N, CA and C atoms as an extended XYZ file, in Angstrom:
270
Properties=species:S:1:pos:R:3:atomname:S:1:resname:S:1:resid:I:1 pbc="F F F"
N        13.875        6.962       -3.973 N   MET     1
C        13.655        6.018       -4.746 CA  MET     1
C        12.149        5.797       -5.121 C   MET     1
N        11.590        5.772       -6.306 N   PRO     2
C         9.975        5.686       -6.142 CA  PRO     2
C         9.269        4.363       -5.870 C   PRO     2
N         8.201        4.534       -5.427 N   LEU     3
C         7.574        3.281       -5.428 CA  LEU     3
C         7.435        2.192       -6.825 C   LEU     3
N         7.681        1.459       -6.549 N   GLN     4
C         7.457        0.090       -8.094 CA  GLN     4
C         6.602       -0.716       -7.160 C   GLN     4
N         5.169       -0.874       -7.579 N   PHE     5
C         4.541       -1.865       -7.376 CA  PHE     5
C         4.437       -3.121       -8.379 C   PHE     5
N         4.109       -4.424       -7.760 N   HIS     6
C         4.188       -5.470       -8.634 CA  HIS     6
C         3.025       -6.291       -8.221 C   HIS     6
N         2.988       -7.320       -9.010 N   ARG     7
C         1.533       -8.326       -8.294 CA  ARG     7
C         2.263       -9.187       -7.501 C   ARG     7
N         1.603       -9.646       -6.245 N   SER     8
C         2.311      -10.392       -5.521 CA  SER     8
C         1.979      -11.821       -5.268 C   SER     8
N         0.761      -12.095       -5.775 N   LEU     9
C         0.021      -13.081       -6.110 CA  LEU     9
C        -0.554      -13.383       -7.496 C   LEU     9
N        -1.061      -14.584       -7.970 N   GLU    10
C        -1.373      -14.522       -9.673 CA  GLU    10
C        -2.914      -14.602       -9.289 C   GLU    10
N        -3.303      -15.446       -8.251 N   ARG    11
C        -5.112      -15.509       -8.612 CA  ARG    11
C        -5.270      -14.749       -7.251 C   ARG    11
N        -4.930      -13.594       -6.764 N   MET    12
C        -5.586      -12.496       -5.653 CA  MET    12
C        -5.185      -11.502       -6.351 C   MET    12
N        -5.754      -10.413       -6.043 N   GLU    13
C        -5.113       -8.807       -6.739 CA  GLU    13
C        -4.542       -8.352       -5.149 C   GLU    13
N        -3.282       -8.273       -5.399 N   ILE    14
C        -2.080       -7.803       -4.358 CA  ILE    14
C        -1.205       -7.439       -4.741 C   ILE    14
N        -1.081       -6.300       -4.463 N   TRP    15
C         0.144       -5.414       -5.352 CA  TRP    15
C         1.178       -5.166       -4.195 C   TRP    15
N         2.340       -5.480       -4.243 N   SER    16
C         3.464       -4.943       -2.979 CA  SER    16
C         4.591       -4.014       -3.478 C   SER    16
N         5.089       -3.514       -2.967 N   ALA    17
C         5.978       -2.553       -3.285 CA  ALA    17
C         6.778       -2.098       -1.743 C   ALA    17
N         8.153       -1.649       -2.092 N   SER    18
C         9.055       -1.228       -0.575 CA  SER    18
C        10.099       -0.235       -1.046 C   SER    18
N        10.298        0.717        0.139 N   CYS    19
C        11.136        1.842       -0.239 CA  CYS    19
C        11.504        2.203        1.047 C   CYS    19
N        12.991        2.382        1.146 N   ASP    20
C        13.432        2.866        2.341 CA  ASP    20
C        13.453        2.410        3.547 C   ASP    20
N        12.790        0.954        3.964 N   GLY    21
C        12.587        0.324        5.109 CA  GLY    21
C        10.907        0.428        5.038 C   GLY    21
N        10.499        0.773        4.461 N   PHE    22
C         8.850        0.680        4.653 CA  PHE    22
C         8.195       -0.336        3.620 C   PHE    22
N         7.131       -1.139        4.040 N   SER    23
C         6.540       -2.051        2.966 CA  SER    23
C         5.088       -1.356        2.760 C   SER    23
N         4.683       -1.218        1.262 N   PHE    24
C         3.476       -1.216        0.960 CA  PHE    24
C         2.445       -1.929        0.265 C   PHE    24
N         1.040       -2.302        0.602 N   VAL    25
C         0.707       -3.311        0.043 CA  VAL    25
C        -0.517       -2.632       -0.209 C   VAL    25
N        -0.917       -3.189       -1.600 N   ILE    26
C        -2.612       -2.589       -2.098 CA  ILE    26
C        -3.354       -4.210       -2.317 C   ILE    26
N        -4.616       -4.097       -1.826 N   SER    27
C        -5.237       -5.336       -1.861 CA  SER    27
C        -6.432       -5.035       -2.461 C   SER    27
N        -7.362       -5.801       -3.303 N   PHE    28
C        -8.799       -5.469       -3.662 CA  PHE    28
C        -9.522       -6.473       -2.858 C   PHE    28
N       -10.498       -5.521       -2.172 N   GLU    29
C       -11.709       -6.220       -1.902 CA  GLU    29
C       -13.015       -5.937       -2.293 C   GLU    29
N       -14.059       -6.855       -1.933 N   SER    30
C       -15.073       -7.021       -2.583 CA  SER    30
C       -16.107       -7.609       -1.422 C   SER    30
N       -17.084       -6.961       -1.356 N   PRO    31
C       -18.489       -8.141       -0.252 CA  PRO    31
C       -18.377       -9.690       -0.398 C   PRO    31
N       -18.322      -10.061       -2.182 N   THR    32
C       -18.646      -11.238       -2.403 CA  THR    32
C       -17.445      -11.607       -3.691 C   THR    32
N       -17.329      -12.597       -3.848 N   GLY    33
C       -16.302      -13.015       -4.910 CA  GLY    33
C       -15.129      -13.735       -4.119 C   GLY    33
N       -14.001      -14.194       -5.122 N   PRO    34
C       -12.817      -14.625       -4.557 CA  PRO    34
C       -11.926      -13.282       -3.891 C   PRO    34
N       -11.038      -13.407       -2.946 N   GLY    35
C       -10.304      -13.092       -2.402 CA  GLY    35
C       -10.383      -12.377       -1.135 C   GLY    35
N        -9.907      -11.098       -0.750 N   PHE    36
C       -10.789      -10.176        0.618 CA  PHE    36
C       -11.715       -9.758        0.264 C   PHE    36
N       -12.568      -10.006        1.589 N   HIS    37
C       -14.191       -9.123        1.696 CA  HIS    37
C       -13.955       -8.263        2.516 C   HIS    37
N       -15.312       -7.275        2.140 N   GLY    38
C       -14.949       -5.481        2.683 CA  GLY    38
C       -15.978       -5.219        1.822 C   GLY    38
N       -15.646       -3.608        1.987 N   ARG    39
C       -16.063       -2.716        1.112 CA  ARG    39
C       -15.357       -2.998        0.050 C   ARG    39
N       -16.217       -2.548       -1.305 N   SER    40
C       -15.290       -2.933       -2.833 CA  SER    40
C       -14.322       -1.842       -2.755 C   SER    40
N       -13.389       -2.057       -3.320 N   GLY    41
C       -12.294       -1.329       -3.489 CA  GLY    41
C       -10.825       -1.584       -3.208 C   GLY    41
N       -10.213       -0.471       -3.358 N   TYR    42
C        -8.296       -1.109       -2.930 CA  TYR    42
C        -7.901       -0.342       -2.129 C   TYR    42
N        -7.446       -1.318       -0.790 N   LEU    43
C        -7.406       -0.929        0.449 CA  LEU    43
C        -5.594       -1.058        0.401 C   LEU    43
N        -5.148        0.143        0.833 N   ALA    44
C        -3.785        0.297        1.033 CA  ALA    44
C        -3.256        0.422        2.216 C   ALA    44
N        -2.111       -0.098        2.670 N   SER    45
C        -1.640       -0.287        3.830 CA  SER    45
C         0.075        0.086        3.938 C   SER    45
N         0.243        0.308        5.282 N   TRP    46
C         1.943        0.311        4.902 CA  TRP    46
C         2.542       -0.420        6.478 C   TRP    46
N         3.841       -0.660        6.477 N   ARG    47
C         4.334       -0.467        7.868 CA  ARG    47
C         5.404       -1.102        7.509 C   ARG    47
N         6.282       -0.934        9.014 N   PRO    48
C         8.092       -0.932        8.993 CA  PRO    48
C         8.617       -2.258        8.217 C   PRO    48
N         9.405       -2.195        7.723 N   LEU    49
C         9.942       -3.643        6.708 CA  LEU    49
C        10.494       -4.476        7.872 C   LEU    49
N        11.205       -3.964        8.837 N   TYR    50
C        12.436       -4.518        9.693 CA  TYR    50
C        11.884       -4.691       11.023 C   TYR    50
N        10.499       -4.428       11.561 N   GLN    51
C         9.996       -4.347       12.437 CA  GLN    51
C         8.683       -5.511       12.806 C   GLN    51
N         8.237       -5.998       13.554 N   ASN    52
C         7.446       -7.037       13.744 CA  ASN    52
C         5.946       -6.375       14.446 C   ASN    52
N         5.707       -5.081       13.342 N   ASN    53
C         4.660       -4.436       13.172 CA  ASN    53
C         3.559       -4.990       12.229 C   ASN    53
N         2.301       -4.421       12.838 N   GLY    54
C         0.845       -4.817       11.822 CA  GLY    54
C         0.773       -3.553       10.840 C   GLY    54
N         0.003       -3.977       10.226 N   ALA    55
C         0.438       -2.846        8.786 CA  ALA    55
C        -0.979       -1.596        9.486 C   ALA    55
N        -0.929       -0.415        9.004 N   ILE    56
C        -1.497        0.172        9.051 CA  ILE    56
C        -2.109        0.982        8.009 C   ILE    56
N        -3.371        1.103        8.009 N   LYS    57
C        -4.482        1.223        6.996 CA  LYS    57
C        -4.467        2.730        6.340 C   LYS    57
N        -3.769        2.905        5.147 N   ILE    58
C        -4.009        4.593        4.689 CA  ILE    58
C        -5.113        4.915        4.454 C   ILE    58
N        -5.211        6.353        5.028 N   SER    59
C        -6.350        7.144        5.342 CA  SER    59
C        -7.291        7.358        3.654 C   SER    59
N        -8.216        7.017        3.780 N   GLY    60
C        -9.118        7.193        2.313 CA  GLY    60
C        -9.374        5.845        1.749 C   GLY    60
N        -8.855        4.468        2.427 N   SER    61
C        -9.037        3.292        1.689 CA  SER    61
C       -10.410        2.736        2.118 C   SER    61
N       -10.991        2.176        1.417 N   PRO    62
C       -10.734        1.914        0.011 CA  PRO    62
C       -10.934        2.607       -1.320 C   PRO    62
N        -9.932        2.415       -1.889 N   PHE    63
C        -9.942        3.616       -2.847 CA  PHE    63
C       -10.700        2.871       -4.460 C   PHE    63
N       -11.141        3.692       -5.107 N   ARG    64
C       -11.618        3.312       -6.214 CA  ARG    64
C       -11.077        2.752       -7.627 C   ARG    64
N       -10.017        2.913       -7.707 N   THR    65
C        -9.068        2.814       -8.706 CA  THR    65
C        -7.643        1.934       -7.923 C   THR    65
N        -6.996        1.406       -8.907 N   LEU    66
C        -5.504        0.847       -7.894 CA  LEU    66
C        -4.770        2.358       -8.184 C   LEU    66
N        -4.695        3.037       -9.344 N   ALA    67
C        -3.661        4.175       -9.382 CA  ALA    67
C        -4.219        5.078       -7.914 C   ALA    67
N        -5.170        5.409       -7.943 N   GLU    68
C        -5.347        6.261       -6.807 CA  GLU    68
C        -4.771        5.838       -5.186 C   GLU    68
N        -5.072        4.332       -5.170 N   ALA    69
C        -4.570        3.554       -4.088 CA  ALA    69
C        -3.021        3.569       -4.210 C   ALA    69
N        -1.990        3.719       -5.248 N   GLU    70
C        -0.994        3.793       -5.256 CA  GLU    70
C        -0.498        5.345       -5.168 C   GLU    70
N        -0.875        6.166       -5.307 N   GLY    71
C        -0.882        7.740       -4.987 CA  GLY    71
C        -0.910        8.002       -3.530 C   GLY    71
N        -1.910        6.966       -2.962 N   ALA    72
C        -2.042        7.363       -1.343 CA  ALA    72
C        -1.008        6.798       -0.663 C   ALA    72
N        -0.410        5.481       -1.601 N   CYS    73
C         1.009        4.818       -1.124 CA  CYS    73
C         2.089        6.027       -1.073 C   CYS    73
N         2.367        6.457       -2.506 N   ARG    74
C         3.117        7.227       -3.025 CA  ARG    74
C         3.577        8.122       -1.864 C   ARG    74
N         2.287        9.019       -1.567 N   ASN    75
C         1.889       10.472       -0.403 CA  ASN    75
C         2.618        9.967        0.964 C   ASN    75
N         2.196        8.648        1.033 N   MET    76
C         2.521        8.055        2.691 CA  MET    76
C         4.092        8.251        2.223 C   MET    76
N         4.579        7.576        1.763 N   ALA    77
C         6.162        7.260        1.534 CA  ALA    77
C         6.336        8.332        1.621 C   ALA    77
N         6.277        9.224        0.841 N   GLU    78
C         7.079       10.974        0.951 CA  GLU    78
C         6.630       11.398        2.550 C   GLU    78
N         5.778       11.450        2.989 N   HIS    79
C         5.294       11.648        4.664 CA  HIS    79
C         6.245       11.199        5.121 C   HIS    79
N         6.528        9.657        5.296 N   LEU    80
C         7.185        8.998        6.214 CA  LEU    80
C         8.719        9.183        5.887 C   LEU    80
N         8.978       10.048        4.573 N   ALA    81
C        10.282       10.030        4.274 CA  ALA    81
C        11.048       11.024        5.355 C   ALA    81
N         9.945       12.634        5.049 N   ALA    82
C         9.930       13.391        5.353 CA  ALA    82
C         9.995       13.430        7.228 C   ALA    82
N         9.121       12.664        7.896 N   THR    83
C         9.331       12.941        9.159 CA  THR    83
C        10.289       11.873        9.683 C   THR    83
N        11.051       10.902        9.075 N   THR    84
C        11.963        9.646        9.574 CA  THR    84
C        13.279       10.277        8.988 C   THR    84
N        13.723       11.537        8.619 N   ASP    85
C        14.926       11.751        8.183 CA  ASP    85
C        15.335       11.132        7.093 C   ASP    85
N        14.962       10.578        6.260 N   LEU    86
C        15.245        9.660        4.914 CA  LEU    86
C        15.158       10.746        3.803 C   LEU    86
N        15.953       10.473        3.189 N   PRO    87
C        15.987       11.085        1.687 CA  PRO    87
C        14.723       11.477        0.852 C   PRO    87
N        14.630       12.690        0.642 N   HIS    88
C        12.793       12.886       -0.338 CA  HIS    88
C        12.869       11.665       -1.316 C   HIS    88
N        11.478       10.989       -1.355 N   LEU    89
C        11.020       10.443       -2.820 CA  LEU    89
C        10.532       11.218       -3.665 C   LEU    89
N        11.072       10.615       -4.650 N   THR    90
C        10.324       11.179       -5.980 CA  THR    90
C         8.989       10.285       -6.730 C   THR    90
């Protein structure tokens, strides 16, 4: 099942998706302004859905565009599926 991101909050730039027991979140950060503060860009992270673990930042974050962050999440989902004996994601 492919990842399909949806906007989680109206007033903040946060998108989320889940697939095969994993949760993926993308948030927009900037040094100033509303929302999360940090280096400008889209921070992508993942974590197991049914465990009480913190999120793990995806390598390369922050990304310049939302599309780049989504692509990184899809790549991580494919990697996780391959290493946890889950069906291959498309």
